[in-house]
Backbone as CSV, one residue per row, in Angstrom:
resi,resn,N_x,N_y,N_z,CA_x,CA_y,CA_z,C_x,C_y,C_z
1,GLY,-48.515,-7.654,-46.177,-47.388,-8.600,-45.532,-46.242,-8.124,-45.359
2,GLY,-45.447,-7.749,-46.696,-44.381,-7.242,-46.555,-44.143,-6.119,-45.865
3,ARG,-45.033,-5.087,-45.839,-44.873,-3.763,-45.208,-45.009,-4.091,-43.564
4,ASP,-45.822,-4.960,-43.076,-45.913,-5.619,-41.922,-44.501,-5.982,-41.392
5,ARG,-44.070,-6.773,-42.168,-42.746,-7.206,-41.676,-41.837,-5.871,-41.334
6,LYS,-42.013,-5.238,-42.297,-40.916,-4.365,-42.114,-41.196,-3.310,-41.036
7,MET,-42.281,-3.171,-40.512,-42.833,-2.340,-39.543,-42.239,-3.277,-38.110
8,VAL,-42.507,-4.395,-38.269,-42.262,-5.180,-37.101,-40.886,-5.248,-36.982
9,SER,-39.752,-5.207,-37.982,-38.328,-5.099,-37.869,-37.874,-3.754,-37.126
10,ALA,-38.854,-2.672,-37.606,-38.707,-1.425,-37.050,-38.803,-1.302,-35.747
11,GLU,-39.910,-2.061,-35.239,-40.084,-1.841,-33.951,-39.326,-2.584,-33.112
12,GLN,-38.593,-3.909,-33.606,-38.016,-4.504,-33.127,-36.399,-4.048,-32.746
13,LEU,-36.219,-3.483,-33.672,-34.722,-2.436,-33.837,-35.033,-1.346,-32.853
14,VAL,-36.090,-0.819,-32.460,-36.174,0.106,-31.868,-36.163,-0.462,-30.424
15,LEU,-36.523,-1.362,-30.045,-36.262,-2.226,-28.692,-35.065,-2.573,-28.480
16,ASP,-34.257,-2.856,-29.529,-33.032,-3.485,-29.373,-32.128,-2.417,-28.828
17,LEU,-32.584,-0.968,-29.099,-31.670,0.289,-28.599,-31.627,0.298,-27.400
18,CYS,-32.591,-0.302,-26.603,-32.355,-0.268,-25.057,-31.526,-1.453,-24.714
19,ASP,-30.988,-2.110,-25.199,-29.952,-3.223,-24.865,-28.551,-2.863,-25.245
20,PRO,-27.692,-2.482,-24.265,-26.519,-2.300,-24.826,-25.822,-3.199,-25.820
21,GLU,-26.253,-4.491,-25.521,-25.435,-5.589,-26.598,-25.986,-5.359,-28.055
22,LEU,-26.992,-4.945,-28.023,-27.580,-4.950,-29.285,-27.925,-3.803,-29.995
23,ARG,-27.613,-2.619,-29.254,-27.737,-1.257,-29.716,-26.802,-0.787,-31.080
24,GLU,-25.635,-1.098,-30.770,-24.712,-0.786,-32.104,-25.187,-1.200,-33.526
25,ASN,-25.645,-2.440,-33.339,-26.299,-2.821,-34.851,-27.583,-2.298,-34.831
26,ALA,-28.554,-1.971,-34.060,-29.871,-1.368,-34.352,-29.540,0.068,-34.527
27,LEU,-28.774,0.710,-34.186,-28.437,1.977,-34.408,-28.101,2.116,-36.020
28,LEU,-27.272,1.289,-36.810,-26.783,1.273,-37.820,-27.724,0.776,-38.874
29,GLU,-28.648,-0.020,-38.574,-29.602,-0.581,-39.449,-30.787,0.356,-39.264
30,LEU,-31.253,1.073,-38.304,-32.125,1.837,-38.201,-31.917,3.286,-39.081
31,SER,-30.589,3.479,-38.946,-29.909,4.767,-39.702,-30.093,4.858,-41.252
32,LYS,-29.855,3.406,-41.350,-29.655,2.766,-42.864,-31.296,2.906,-43.647
33,LYS,-32.216,2.830,-42.748,-33.549,2.387,-43.149,-34.538,3.575,-42.677
34,ARG,-33.954,4.605,-42.144,-34.703,5.464,-41.775,-35.926,6.264,-42.837
35,GLU,-35.264,6.184,-44.111,-36.163,6.615,-45.008,-37.499,5.795,-45.338
36,ILE,-37.032,4.178,-45.330,-38.010,3.440,-45.370,-39.152,3.392,-44.305
37,PHE,-38.707,3.486,-43.128,-39.918,3.463,-42.226,-40.603,4.702,-41.940
38,GLN,-41.923,4.649,-42.236,-42.452,6.072,-42.296,-42.916,6.721,-40.913
39,ASP,-43.152,5.948,-40.035,-43.490,6.765,-38.777,-42.520,6.167,-37.525
40,LEU,-41.147,6.195,-38.340,-39.718,5.968,-37.457,-39.846,7.051,-36.280
41,ALA,-39.990,8.357,-36.549,-39.681,9.148,-35.713,-40.759,9.134,-34.225
42,PRO,-42.044,9.266,-34.535,-42.930,8.838,-33.499,-42.820,7.634,-32.360
43,LEU,-42.482,6.572,-33.372,-42.050,5.331,-32.654,-40.579,5.560,-31.888
44,LEU,-39.755,6.316,-32.183,-38.490,6.527,-31.246,-38.823,7.268,-30.207
45,TRP,-39.687,8.389,-30.586,-39.667,9.415,-29.428,-40.877,8.877,-28.249
46,HIS,-41.691,8.167,-28.787,-42.561,7.407,-27.730,-42.268,6.152,-27.046
47,SER,-41.335,5.575,-27.730,-40.920,4.380,-27.145,-40.386,4.353,-25.835
48,PHE,-40.710,3.586,-24.767,-40.023,3.780,-23.628,-38.350,3.628,-23.538
49,GLY,-37.789,4.527,-22.944,-36.094,4.369,-23.157,-35.161,4.798,-24.052
50,THR,-35.970,4.958,-25.241,-35.437,5.058,-26.684,-34.508,6.210,-26.616
51,VAL,-35.172,7.438,-26.307,-34.537,8.689,-26.518,-33.501,8.729,-25.615
52,ALA,-33.656,8.309,-24.134,-32.336,8.202,-23.146,-31.191,7.523,-23.857
53,ALA,-31.836,6.429,-24.674,-30.731,5.624,-25.058,-29.761,6.267,-26.093
54,LEU,-30.441,7.108,-27.058,-29.619,7.972,-28.064,-28.939,9.117,-27.295
55,LEU,-29.458,9.543,-26.268,-28.871,10.612,-25.793,-27.425,9.963,-25.053
56,GLN,-27.715,8.718,-24.181,-26.334,8.155,-23.793,-25.480,8.219,-24.686
57,GLU,-25.844,7.680,-26.101,-24.589,7.422,-26.881,-24.078,8.970,-27.073
58,ILE,-24.888,10.039,-26.941,-24.311,11.295,-27.734,-23.119,11.664,-26.206
59,VAL,-23.714,11.331,-25.112,-22.963,12.067,-23.958,-21.975,10.972,-23.483
60,SER,-21.667,9.532,-24.080,-20.724,8.799,-24.060,-19.425,9.260,-24.239
61,ILE,-19.639,9.987,-25.643,-18.292,10.554,-26.326,-17.821,11.819,-25.879
62,TYR,-18.289,12.292,-25.245,-17.936,13.727,-24.670,-16.320,13.786,-24.156
63,PRO,-16.102,12.934,-23.403,-14.612,12.729,-23.026,-13.420,12.534,-24.023
64,SER,-14.144,12.278,-25.237,-13.045,12.073,-26.477,-13.101,13.164,-27.361
65,LEU,-13.869,14.577,-26.750,-14.075,15.456,-27.506,-12.756,16.462,-27.315
66,SER,-12.396,16.367,-26.110,-10.886,17.220,-25.522,-10.260,16.677,-24.561
67,PRO,-8.948,16.160,-24.718,-8.231,16.185,-25.919,-9.125,15.442,-26.955
68,PRO,-8.814,15.883,-28.441,-9.415,15.363,-29.377,-9.059,13.816,-29.847
69,THR,-9.689,12.716,-28.985,-9.215,11.492,-29.297,-10.458,10.342,-30.066
70,LEU,-11.438,11.023,-30.616,-12.419,10.344,-31.363,-11.976,9.348,-32.379
71,SER,-12.403,8.096,-32.281,-11.986,7.304,-33.133,-12.867,7.346,-34.505
72,PRO,-12.731,6.824,-35.447,-13.554,6.822,-36.710,-14.919,5.916,-36.247
73,VAL,-14.611,4.548,-35.546,-15.526,3.744,-35.283,-16.709,4.223,-34.024
74,ALA,-16.131,5.107,-33.078,-16.883,5.910,-32.261,-17.862,6.872,-32.868
75,SER,-17.268,7.640,-33.873,-17.624,8.871,-34.669,-18.930,8.264,-35.702
76,ASN,-18.793,6.962,-36.259,-19.712,6.288,-37.102,-20.964,6.064,-36.435
77,ARG,-20.617,5.470,-34.835,-21.623,5.130,-34.038,-22.643,6.231,-33.498
78,VAL,-21.939,7.442,-33.132,-22.576,8.276,-32.672,-23.426,8.919,-33.815
79,CYS,-22.957,9.128,-34.708,-23.707,9.905,-36.152,-25.027,9.040,-36.473
80,ASN,-24.568,7.733,-36.331,-26.215,6.931,-36.516,-26.983,7.213,-35.485
81,ALA,-26.725,7.381,-34.250,-27.732,8.050,-33.215,-28.194,9.382,-33.737
82,LEU,-27.228,10.193,-34.101,-27.630,11.708,-34.783,-28.589,11.508,-35.884
83,ALA,-28.477,10.643,-36.672,-29.493,10.405,-37.788,-30.797,10.292,-37.514
84,LEU,-30.769,9.481,-36.207,-32.304,9.209,-35.586,-32.798,10.364,-35.027
85,LEU,-31.944,11.204,-34.561,-32.476,12.480,-33.864,-33.043,13.267,-35.062
86,GLN,-32.272,13.118,-36.260,-32.720,14.035,-37.101,-34.168,13.619,-37.677
87,CYS,-34.203,12.377,-37.820,-35.643,11.629,-38.077,-36.583,12.172,-37.321
88,VAL,-36.136,12.524,-35.822,-37.375,13.030,-34.996,-37.397,14.627,-35.146
89,ALA,-36.271,15.216,-35.356,-36.266,16.618,-35.614,-37.230,17.047,-36.772
90,SER,-37.318,15.977,-37.706,-37.825,16.537,-38.945,-39.242,16.104,-39.106
91,HIS,-39.840,15.499,-38.039,-41.197,15.132,-38.213,-42.075,16.073,-37.543
92,PRO,-43.301,16.562,-38.359,-44.015,17.320,-37.581,-44.616,17.291,-36.168
93,ASP,-44.880,16.019,-35.917,-45.544,15.638,-34.622,-44.427,15.547,-33.547
94,THR,-42.969,15.237,-33.922,-42.126,15.250,-33.057,-41.203,16.307,-32.818
95,ARG,-41.360,17.475,-33.858,-40.367,18.281,-33.896,-40.437,19.271,-32.509
96,ILE,-41.646,19.455,-32.223,-41.855,20.538,-30.966,-41.605,19.859,-29.562
97,PRO,-41.945,18.760,-29.546,-41.614,17.973,-28.191,-40.210,17.904,-28.039
98,PHE,-39.733,17.346,-29.303,-37.876,17.325,-29.608,-37.352,18.892,-28.774
99,LEU,-37.633,19.842,-29.620,-37.395,21.110,-28.679,-37.663,21.396,-27.449
100,ASN,-38.869,21.248,-26.958,-39.233,21.201,-25.542,-38.271,20.567,-24.737
101,ALA,-37.703,19.477,-25.026,-36.741,18.700,-24.489,-35.811,19.214,-24.478
102,HIS,-35.201,19.993,-25.072,-34.020,20.779,-25.127,-32.887,19.927,-25.758
103,ILE,-33.356,18.825,-26.714,-32.269,17.933,-27.445,-31.314,18.575,-27.848
104,PRO,-31.642,19.690,-28.847,-30.319,20.292,-29.515,-29.225,20.591,-28.416
105,LEU,-29.444,20.974,-27.708,-28.230,21.611,-26.612,-27.241,20.414,-26.212
106,TYR,-27.666,19.029,-26.599,-26.939,18.048,-26.347,-25.780,17.835,-27.456
107,LEU,-26.145,18.305,-28.844,-25.254,18.393,-29.924,-24.235,19.661,-29.936
108,TYR,-24.207,20.352,-29.043,-23.261,21.974,-29.037,-21.757,21.520,-28.928
109,PRO,-21.565,20.711,-27.833,-20.272,20.570,-27.662,-19.757,19.855,-28.764
110,PHE,-20.580,19.284,-29.495,-19.796,18.647,-30.942,-19.317,19.796,-31.809
111,LEU,-20.286,20.929,-31.978,-20.032,21.997,-32.895,-19.034,22.818,-32.383
112,ASN,-18.827,22.899,-31.043,-17.391,23.616,-30.277,-16.264,22.834,-30.898
113,THR,-16.221,21.955,-31.149,-14.744,21.259,-31.670,-14.076,21.722,-32.607
114,THR,-13.022,21.764,-32.730,-11.928,22.463,-33.552,-11.136,21.508,-34.433
115,SER,-11.046,20.435,-34.096,-9.951,19.191,-35.002,-10.723,18.904,-36.248
116,LYS,-9.811,19.044,-37.204,-10.218,18.866,-38.571,-10.020,17.467,-39.041
117,THR,-9.681,16.394,-38.196,-9.794,14.864,-38.619,-11.175,14.753,-39.118
118,ARG,-11.198,13.494,-39.832,-12.619,13.013,-40.514,-13.497,12.659,-39.388
119,PRO,-12.951,12.022,-38.352,-14.163,11.550,-37.391,-14.923,12.810,-36.741
120,PHE,-13.893,14.181,-36.463,-14.776,15.446,-36.003,-15.436,15.935,-37.249
121,GLU,-15.090,16.039,-38.141,-15.851,16.777,-39.370,-17.072,15.915,-39.543
122,TYR,-16.996,14.723,-39.551,-18.376,13.872,-39.726,-19.159,14.046,-38.722
123,LEU,-18.737,14.162,-37.329,-19.644,14.225,-36.255,-20.083,15.903,-36.316
124,ARG,-19.421,17.055,-36.731,-19.759,18.285,-36.966,-21.149,18.330,-37.737
125,LEU,-20.863,17.752,-39.034,-21.840,17.841,-40.055,-23.084,17.219,-39.858
126,THR,-22.883,15.800,-39.220,-23.859,15.441,-39.146,-24.919,16.122,-37.780
127,SER,-24.149,16.460,-36.915,-25.064,17.508,-35.637,-25.743,18.759,-36.620
128,LEU,-24.827,19.297,-37.080,-25.493,20.544,-38.353,-26.937,19.665,-38.805
129,GLY,-26.732,18.715,-39.304,-28.045,18.124,-40.072,-28.944,18.167,-39.224
130,VAL,-28.900,17.960,-37.991,-30.140,18.016,-36.949,-30.676,19.236,-37.020
131,ILE,-29.736,20.025,-36.818,-30.209,21.710,-36.428,-30.975,22.080,-37.988
132,GLY,-30.104,21.805,-38.956,-30.691,22.138,-40.434,-32.121,21.378,-40.658
133,ALA,-32.356,20.477,-40.243,-33.641,19.666,-40.276,-34.699,20.525,-39.519
134,LEU,-34.437,21.049,-38.558,-35.132,21.617,-37.417,-35.647,23.279,-38.262
135,VAL,-34.796,23.896,-39.087,-34.878,25.132,-39.462,-35.438,25.060,-40.740
136,LYS,-35.504,23.549,-41.391,-35.898,23.591,-42.757,-37.504,23.918,-42.984
137,VAL,-38.334,23.691,-41.886,-39.444,23.999,-41.942,-39.654,25.302,-41.238
138,ASP,-40.285,26.285,-41.896,-40.209,27.573,-41.530,-41.229,27.703,-40.225
139,ASP,-40.529,27.731,-39.141,-41.267,27.796,-38.068,-40.896,28.772,-37.010
140,SER,-41.468,29.805,-36.448,-40.694,30.944,-35.677,-40.628,30.089,-34.103
141,GLU,-41.304,29.413,-33.995,-41.094,28.687,-32.691,-39.595,28.311,-32.693
142,VAL,-39.346,27.416,-33.628,-37.870,26.615,-33.720,-36.719,27.819,-33.818
143,ILE,-37.148,28.768,-34.580,-36.045,29.790,-34.258,-35.803,30.684,-33.030
144,GLY,-37.159,30.902,-32.584,-37.205,31.591,-31.134,-36.153,30.686,-30.149
145,PHE,-36.282,29.334,-30.377,-35.774,28.428,-29.221,-34.139,28.420,-29.757
146,LEU,-34.024,28.443,-30.752,-32.553,28.308,-31.330,-31.688,29.790,-30.876
147,LEU,-32.466,30.604,-31.013,-31.890,32.260,-30.493,-31.799,32.187,-28.864
148,GLN,-32.301,31.446,-28.076,-31.878,31.388,-26.846,-30.799,30.815,-26.690
149,THR,-30.271,30.118,-27.555,-28.891,29.366,-27.436,-27.773,29.899,-28.164
150,GLU,-26.541,29.413,-28.177,-25.460,29.932,-28.912,-25.557,29.412,-30.199
151,ILE,-26.407,29.229,-30.843,-26.313,28.483,-32.096,-25.488,29.568,-33.233
152,ILE,-26.183,30.647,-33.436,-25.083,31.737,-33.970,-23.665,31.643,-33.954
153,PRO,-23.169,31.642,-32.685,-21.859,31.704,-32.631,-20.953,30.238,-33.118
154,LEU,-21.822,29.206,-32.980,-21.491,27.859,-33.368,-21.367,27.977,-34.762
155,CYS,-22.351,28.282,-35.376,-22.416,28.148,-37.167,-21.506,29.131,-37.520
156,LEU,-20.926,30.332,-36.913,-20.263,31.281,-37.496,-18.831,30.671,-37.208
157,ARG,-18.492,29.853,-36.141,-17.396,29.098,-35.997,-16.958,28.147,-37.271
158,THR,-18.223,27.342,-37.419,-18.290,26.252,-38.437,-18.149,26.953,-40.144
159,MET,-18.637,28.223,-40.236,-18.414,28.738,-41.289,-17.103,29.306,-41.326
160,GLU,-16.431,29.516,-40.504,-15.043,30.044,-40.612,-13.850,28.661,-40.800
161,MET,-14.173,27.494,-40.061,-13.182,26.665,-40.293,-13.691,25.241,-40.787
162,GLY,-14.992,24.829,-41.239,-15.484,23.820,-41.462,-14.850,23.273,-42.702
163,SER,-15.543,22.006,-43.140,-15.324,21.424,-44.589,-16.340,22.278,-45.206
164,GLU,-16.227,22.072,-46.587,-17.053,22.871,-47.869,-18.693,22.488,-47.205
165,LEU,-18.811,21.067,-47.111,-20.183,20.670,-46.501,-20.682,21.195,-45.381
166,SER,-19.826,20.949,-44.425,-20.178,21.786,-43.080,-20.842,23.131,-43.334
167,LYS,-19.597,24.132,-43.916,-19.928,25.482,-44.285,-21.219,25.834,-44.815
168,THR,-21.525,24.999,-45.837,-22.851,24.923,-46.431,-23.946,24.630,-45.547
169,VAL,-24.172,23.878,-44.654,-25.274,23.677,-43.782,-25.243,24.494,-42.739
170,ALA,-23.978,25.126,-42.204,-23.945,25.890,-41.062,-24.628,27.414,-41.778
171,THR,-24.074,27.776,-43.059,-24.772,28.924,-43.719,-26.389,28.944,-43.960
172,PHE,-26.719,27.737,-44.419,-27.918,27.702,-44.271,-29.115,27.849,-43.130
173,ILE,-28.573,27.209,-42.111,-28.834,27.468,-40.809,-29.025,28.790,-40.607
174,VAL,-28.032,29.706,-40.668,-27.963,31.215,-40.543,-28.991,31.900,-41.640
175,GLN,-29.022,31.241,-42.819,-29.935,31.868,-43.711,-31.297,31.598,-43.114
176,LYS,-31.539,30.341,-42.738,-32.879,30.448,-42.328,-33.240,30.965,-41.208
177,ILE,-32.378,31.272,-40.266,-32.519,32.253,-39.012,-32.856,33.707,-39.592
178,LEU,-32.074,34.291,-40.249,-32.010,35.495,-40.678,-33.688,35.776,-41.785
179,LEU,-34.232,34.591,-42.330,-35.074,34.904,-43.260,-36.583,34.912,-42.481
180,ASP,-36.345,34.343,-41.087,-37.614,34.762,-40.158,-37.311,36.094,-39.650
181,ASP,-38.421,36.857,-39.504,-38.260,38.204,-39.053,-37.639,38.361,-37.652
182,ILE,-38.211,37.305,-36.762,-37.277,37.059,-35.279,-35.845,37.195,-35.319
183,GLY,-35.476,36.234,-36.285,-33.967,35.801,-36.349,-33.216,37.325,-36.955
184,LEU,-33.751,38.074,-37.843,-33.212,39.167,-38.709,-33.374,40.415,-37.542
185,ARG,-34.338,40.254,-36.799,-34.416,41.419,-35.569,-33.114,41.000,-34.697
186,TYR,-32.760,39.802,-34.304,-31.864,39.393,-33.328,-30.898,39.502,-33.947
187,ILE,-30.341,39.506,-34.984,-29.100,39.651,-35.520,-28.621,41.113,-35.866
188,CYS,-29.660,41.761,-36.023,-29.533,43.425,-36.185,-29.788,44.139,-35.174
189,ALA,-29.991,43.666,-33.977,-30.386,44.346,-32.580,-29.261,45.026,-32.271
190,THR,-27.842,44.319,-32.580,-26.718,45.045,-31.842,-25.540,45.268,-32.952
191,ALA,-24.790,46.393,-33.102,-23.781,46.209,-34.238,-23.080,45.028,-34.226
192,GLU,-22.671,44.715,-32.804,-21.652,43.653,-32.581,-21.985,42.445,-33.330
193,ARG,-23.302,42.018,-33.123,-24.023,40.760,-33.739,-23.818,40.887,-35.285
194,PHE,-24.173,42.096,-35.665,-24.256,42.357,-37.241,-23.124,41.828,-37.729
195,PHE,-22.171,42.809,-37.387,-20.680,42.841,-38.003,-20.266,41.276,-37.582
196,ALA,-20.400,40.666,-36.463,-20.011,39.296,-36.401,-20.357,38.473,-37.394
197,VAL,-21.763,38.449,-38.099,-22.288,37.673,-38.973,-21.685,37.928,-40.414
198,ALA,-21.715,39.614,-40.697,-21.171,40.180,-42.054,-19.788,39.909,-42.121
199,THR,-18.813,39.901,-41.262,-17.304,39.623,-41.380,-17.351,38.333,-41.659
200,VAL,-18.097,37.480,-41.091,-17.735,35.827,-41.720,-18.122,35.641,-43.107
201,LEU,-19.234,36.296,-43.459,-19.590,36.144,-44.874,-18.718,36.906,-45.584
202,ALA,-18.150,38.147,-45.103,-17.040,38.699,-46.122,-15.952,37.944,-46.086
203,GLN,-15.562,37.007,-45.044,-14.284,36.159,-45.330,-14.776,34.939,-45.969
204,MET,-15.818,34.607,-45.989,-15.830,33.405,-46.952,-16.292,33.519,-48.354
205,VAL,-16.741,34.759,-48.839,-16.411,35.006,-50.225,-15.260,35.267,-50.761
206,GLN,-14.163,35.844,-49.605,-12.880,36.013,-50.168,-12.194,34.489,-50.284
207,ALA,-12.650,33.575,-49.383,-12.435,32.023,-49.617,-12.733,31.508,-51.054
208,LEU,-13.920,31.974,-51.278,-14.685,31.236,-52.641,-13.633,31.727,-53.538
209,ALA,-12.971,32.662,-53.576,-12.144,33.189,-54.706,-11.249,32.081,-55.402
210,GLU,-10.791,31.246,-54.137,-9.918,30.204,-54.302,-10.676,28.938,-54.475
211,GLN,-11.414,28.894,-53.502,-12.129,27.455,-53.578,-13.639,27.725,-54.091
212,PRO,-14.029,27.813,-55.442,-15.596,28.263,-55.814,-16.152,27.055,-55.347
213,SER,-17.432,27.513,-54.781,-18.598,26.595,-54.513,-20.023,27.205,-54.855
214,ALA,-20.642,26.756,-55.995,-21.744,27.675,-56.393,-23.039,27.511,-55.288
215,ARG,-23.141,26.221,-54.592,-23.717,26.012,-53.490,-23.842,26.928,-52.282
216,LEU,-22.421,26.852,-51.849,-22.242,27.711,-50.649,-22.536,29.346,-50.965
217,LEU,-22.090,29.637,-52.192,-22.278,30.957,-52.575,-23.765,31.398,-52.571
218,LYS,-24.613,30.504,-53.066,-26.015,31.139,-53.057,-26.438,31.020,-51.617
219,HIS,-26.030,30.597,-50.611,-26.422,30.693,-49.311,-25.845,31.946,-48.924
220,ILE,-24.609,32.247,-49.026,-24.089,33.431,-48.677,-24.867,34.711,-49.236
221,ILE,-25.182,34.696,-50.475,-25.830,35.766,-51.169,-27.295,35.922,-50.624
222,ARG,-28.056,34.928,-50.063,-29.235,34.773,-49.845,-29.299,35.638,-48.268
223,CYS,-28.110,35.153,-47.603,-27.850,35.922,-46.060,-27.578,37.446,-46.257
224,TYR,-27.076,37.901,-47.547,-26.754,39.157,-47.559,-27.691,39.870,-48.054
225,LEU,-28.438,39.218,-48.935,-29.717,40.027,-49.371,-30.717,40.435,-48.340
226,ARG,-30.787,39.267,-47.278,-31.737,39.572,-46.246,-31.330,40.683,-45.462
227,LEU,-29.960,40.524,-44.942,-29.402,41.549,-44.094,-29.680,42.867,-44.886
228,THR,-29.276,43.256,-46.359,-29.641,44.521,-46.780,-31.045,44.950,-46.589
229,GLU,-32.115,44.120,-45.944,-33.479,44.665,-45.953,-33.611,45.295,-44.861
230,ASN,-32.605,45.342,-43.890,-32.986,46.141,-42.737,-32.599,47.393,-42.915
231,GLN,-33.283,48.581,-42.872,-32.828,49.896,-43.187,-32.289,50.583,-42.320
232,ARG,-32.270,49.981,-40.846,-31.591,50.560,-39.822,-29.996,50.485,-40.299
233,LEU,-29.775,49.466,-41.045,-28.367,49.379,-41.518,-27.845,49.760,-42.587
234,VAL,-28.604,50.580,-43.088,-27.815,50.973,-44.550,-26.970,52.235,-44.233
235,MET,-27.182,52.820,-43.208,-26.198,53.880,-42.561,-24.766,53.366,-41.989
236,VAL,-24.980,52.243,-41.459,-23.869,51.805,-40.759,-22.901,51.014,-41.159
237,ALA,-23.342,50.399,-42.637,-22.487,49.466,-43.322,-22.319,49.857,-44.788
238,PRO,-21.646,50.863,-44.672,-21.060,50.941,-46.373,-20.106,49.848,-46.716
239,SER,-19.215,49.396,-45.790,-18.180,48.389,-46.114,-19.073,46.900,-46.409
240,PHE,-19.871,46.814,-45.580,-20.846,45.697,-45.879,-21.431,45.821,-47.278
241,GLN,-21.894,46.736,-47.666,-22.744,46.930,-49.157,-21.577,46.695,-50.112
242,THR,-20.419,47.178,-50.132,-19.338,46.846,-50.739,-18.822,45.395,-51.041
243,THR,-19.065,44.693,-49.924,-18.730,43.365,-50.057,-20.067,42.562,-51.014
244,ALA,-20.906,42.848,-50.645,-22.435,42.604,-51.218,-22.314,42.839,-52.654
245,CYS,-21.447,43.940,-53.184,-21.670,44.012,-54.606,-20.338,43.049,-55.057
246,ILE,-19.217,42.990,-54.186,-18.391,41.883,-54.665,-19.045,40.557,-54.899
247,THR,-19.658,40.404,-53.914,-20.473,38.792,-53.536,-21.228,38.646,-55.295
248,GLY,-22.052,39.780,-55.498,-22.489,39.907,-56.688,-21.860,39.388,-57.872
249,ARG,-20.316,39.791,-58.012,-19.537,39.862,-59.107,-19.040,38.421,-59.253
250,SER,-18.636,37.874,-57.801,-18.142,36.726,-58.220,-18.616,35.340,-58.599
């Protein structure tokens, strides 16, 4: 009985997403309860008009990105929509359809922002969470898709200027890309790509001397270890190896 009532409420809330008057509350309630509703991802994906409503929420704040005028209320609302997309990205039955529909590309304008105010930081962190959910499951199809987009430069930008939490998620994404052979080959295919990643990692290690974070350091070291597995690079990267030694000591 209780579970049925919960499912009815989930279905009703999903229906409410298509009503502009009820959408804000539905976004809030669904994002709060998304762990409770077991099959929320397929329900969101297959319900008529639901994904379009979520994308409408995302696109509606594009004008607030530049110049940066995003309010905390608007940021919270769009982050609730992003939390539901993360739910879809995490589910085995909806992950690939989610990719095939190129939904991650709608999030990239958020990752391109540089404002350090809280609404923007929260927006970037939540957007990275969606991409993080995609790469968490080791799937070469996901990595192949992301590499066709500008995900690496966007993550590197966050690794340079984000909050500690955003940096951690962005570094985790780069780490997961590197751990896939396709990703390692891609990053090591040109000196330019390799040094773009290695330079940012080195800067992060230096920054950690002032603001230590064990969790962030763990991801940085894993990126370094994976990069050193590429034999072609041992000759071209003496400075890189030095940095890797520093990382080991810090």
